[in-house]
N, C-alpha and C positions, 0 to 999 in steps of 0.2 A: 449578439448574441454571447456574452460572458459567460461560462463555465466552472463554479469551483470547483477544484480539486478534493477528493477526502482523504484528508491524513488520518483520520481515528482506523486505531487497527485493535484486532480483537484483543486482549491481554491472555488469552488463553489457544489453546492447541487445535484446531478444527477439527482434529478426528477425535482426540481422547478427551478435552473439556475441559481439560489441568492447565494450567501453568508451568510459569516455570523459568528454564533457558529456553526461548522459542524462536522461528525467523521470521519476518516478517513480508510480506510478496510486496513488491513492489508496484503493483498493476490494480490490489482491493484493497481490501481489510481484511485478508485473513492469514490468521499468524499458522507458523507446525513447529513442535519439534523432530529434531533430527530425523530422530529413531522411527519418527510417527508416519515420514513419506513412504512411499512405493515407489522404487528403491528407497531404503531406508541410503543417508546420506553419512558420510563418518567427518565432515567437518564445513563449517558456514561458506558456504558459494562467497566467491569473490565477485565484486560488482553489482550489476543491475538484474535480482532475480524475482522469478513467475512460479507463482503456486503451479502443483497438478491444473488444477480446477479454471486458470486463468490459459495453461495452456491445451488445454484439452479445448477450451472452445475460442480459442485461439485468437483470445483479448491479447492487446500488444500495448506496451507502454507507447500513450502519446509523448513524440518531444516536444519538447519547449519551444517555443515562436515567444519572437519579441508580443505578439496578441495577446498571449495565454497569459505573461508575463504582468501585462499592466491588467489585464482584467482581475489578478490578483492583490495587484496595487491598489485598486481601485475599490474591493473588496474591502483587504485589510483597511485602508482609511474609512469607509462607508460604515464595517464596524465600528472603528475605533472611538467616530462622531457620533455616531449610537449611545456611548456609554456616556459621551460628556453632558 
């Protein structure tokens, strides 16, 4: 069974509910201001980053494999066909 990955992120901070310059979690749709995190971050983390919620729940980003890539391609092609 193919599972679509969710790529839509919040456009506001999970903590203060305000927009602005936010960082996006790589494992869920949440977004945060650096100063709203506890502990506060001074700079944007390099590479993949998981939010405090995902870290606390032990959620890990799944590694892409050939099957997942195939599922994404099939889903994209199906979506395009539906638009025609």
